[in-house]
C-alpha positions in Angstrom: 282.0 62.9 -61.3 280.6 65.2 -63.4 277.8 65.4 -66.0 276.9 68.6 -67.7 274.0 68.2 -71.0 272.7 71.3 -73.1 269.4 71.0 -74.5 267.9 73.0 -77.9 264.4 74.9 -76.9 261.7 72.6 -77.3 264.0 69.4 -78.2 262.3 65.8 -77.4 266.4 64.5 -77.0 269.8 66.0 -75.5 271.5 67.6 -78.6 275.2 67.3 -76.7 276.3 65.4 -74.1 279.4 65.8 -72.0 280.7 63.3 -69.5 283.5 63.4 -67.7 284.8 60.7 -65.4 287.6 62.1 -63.7 290.2 59.8 -65.4 290.2 57.4 -61.9 289.2 54.1 -63.1 290.7 51.1 -61.3 293.6 49.7 -63.3 292.7 46.0 -64.8 295.6 43.8 -64.3 296.0 39.8 -64.7 295.4 39.4 -61.8 291.3 40.3 -62.0 291.3 38.3 -65.0 290.6 34.7 -65.2 292.0 33.6 -68.6 290.8 30.3 -70.0 291.0 28.8 -73.6 288.4 30.2 -75.5 287.2 33.0 -72.9 287.8 35.5 -70.2 286.3 36.3 -67.3 286.2 39.5 -64.9 285.0 37.9 -61.8 287.8 39.0 -59.9 287.5 42.9 -60.8 287.2 45.9 -58.2 283.9 47.0 -60.0 281.5 45.8 -62.0 282.4 45.8 -66.2 280.1 47.3 -68.1 281.5 48.0 -71.4 284.7 45.7 -72.7 286.3 46.1 -76.0 288.8 43.2 -77.1 291.2 43.2 -80.4 293.7 41.2 -82.1 295.5 44.6 -82.9 297.0 47.5 -80.2 295.3 50.2 -81.8 292.0 48.3 -81.8 291.4 47.9 -85.2 288.2 46.2 -86.2 287.7 45.6 -82.2 284.5 43.9 -81.1 282.5 45.9 -78.2 280.2 44.4 -75.3 277.7 45.7 -73.6 276.7 44.7 -70.2 273.0 44.4 -71.4 271.5 42.9 -67.5 273.0 44.7 -65.2 275.5 43.7 -62.7 278.5 43.3 -64.9 280.1 41.6 -67.4 280.7 38.1 -66.8 283.1 37.0 -69.3 284.3 37.5 -72.9 283.4 33.9 -74.8 284.1 32.4 -78.0 287.6 33.4 -78.5 290.7 31.3 -80.1 293.0 29.5 -78.1 296.6 30.2 -77.8 296.1 34.1 -79.6 296.6 37.3 -77.9 294.0 39.9 -77.3 294.4 43.3 -76.4 291.4 44.4 -73.6 290.0 47.7 -72.3 286.5 48.0 -70.0 284.5 51.2 -69.7 282.0 51.9 -67.2 278.6 53.7 -67.6 276.7 56.7 -66.2 272.8 56.9 -66.7 272.1 60.5 -68.0 268.7 61.7 -67.8 267.4 63.4 -71.0 263.4 64.5 -71.8 262.5 61.3 -73.1 264.0 59.3 -70.0 267.5 58.0 -69.1 269.8 57.3 -71.2 273.5 55.3 -70.9 276.6 56.7 -71.6 279.9 55.4 -71.6 282.7 56.7 -69.8 286.6 56.8 -70.5 288.4 53.6 -71.3 290.8 51.9 -69.2 294.2 51.5 -69.8 295.2 48.7 -72.4 296.3 45.1 -71.2 297.7 42.5 -73.4 296.4 38.9 -72.6 296.4 35.7 -74.6 294.5 32.5 -74.3 296.0 29.2 -73.1 296.4 26.4 -75.6 
């Protein structure tokens, strides 16, 4: 993992943060997901999922993003519509040290997977 940050002289926050996770996220597969009528859970994922983005559109137009706020990874996406196709991708976060403390930064997105909720 490579992390680089550039600071202005005397600045209180980082002016630019560049984060590279070497494009090595484990693939999300349908066997890692528990697909139900109104929710999709990530209990079988190989690593804890921090950020999930889902949309009804393949290009992620009007996509919704869900962050893990408690730590330990997201458990599920809830309040989905039954019998609907969703496109899902995920990312992990890294804590980056700034002058004010630590800040969570999202990494690269995984490949997109197409999932249909049950009737």
